[in-house]
N, C-alpha and C positions, 0 to 999 in steps of 0.2 A: 356528409363527408367530413373527414378530418384532415387538415393539411399536415403533411409529413415533411416534405422537402420542396424547395423551389429550384427548378432546373436552371443550372448556370449561375447559381448564387454563390459567391465567395464571401463568406462572412467573417465576423469577429467572434471571439470566444464568448459564449453565453448570450449572444444577440439573437433574437428571434428573426428568422428570415422573413422578408416582406415580399409580397407579390401584389400585382394590380391586374386590371382588366387586360386580357389578351396574353397573360403569362402562362407558361406551361408549369404545372406543379405535379407533385406525386401525392396522392391522397389515399386514405383507406376509407372504405364505405362502412358507415355505422348502421344505417337503416336500409333495408332492401331485401332482395331474395337471398337465400342461404348460400348460393354459389357465388354471389358478389361480396358478401360480408367477410370482414377480417382478411382481406387481400389488398395488395398495393396495386394501384392503377395510375396511369398518367391522365391528367385532366387539364383543360384550359378554362380559365376563369372568364365567364361571360357577363356577370353582373356583380357589383359590390355595393354594399350599403354605405360605406364611408364616402363622403363627397370628394370628387377629384376634378381638377381643372383641365379643360380641353385647350388646344392651341388657339382656338378662336377667342378664348377668354371666358366662356361660360362654364358654369359648374354643373356637374352631373351627379345625381345620387339616385340609386335604385331602392326599391322597397325591400329587397332581400339580397343575400349572397347566393350565387349559383355558379356551377361549373359543369362542363360537358366532358364525359369520359371518352378518351381517344385511345387508339392502338399505338404501338411504338412507331408505326409508319406514318401516323398523322391522320388516319381515317377515323371517323366517328364510330363509336361502339353501338350507339342507339340509332334510331331512325328519325326521331323528331325532337324538337326543342320546344318546350313550353315556356311561354313568356317572351319578353323582349331580349334582344342581344345587343350589347354595346357595339358601336361602329368600330371601335379600336380592335375588338376581338374579331369582327367580321373581316376587316381589312387584312389582318395577319393570317387568318385561317379561312381560306375560301370554301372548304368543305362545310364548315360550321355556318358560313353565310348562306350557302345554298339550302341548308336544311332548316334555317330559322324562318319563323313566320313573320317576325317584325324586327327591324333593325333600328335602334334609336341612337 
């Protein structure tokens, strides 16, 4: 997936929009089935490689970056999520939390 836009981001000229775990973004699919490729979809970020700090004070870092494609109504487009999901994304998006196998 390739990040195109961050939903609700009001930015500055030439500044790259930033998103974190749990944020809704607009992405284009680079690898996948032909009906999914080269189209824009809404997605929610569930894992990120860059370390970030939680409110308790501990730092969290995942092995890879991952996002889940959702419909405009907020429903998941797929049926399962492979790998762990950050608790920040699970609290904000209950549909993703119910479909995830492991919440970290």
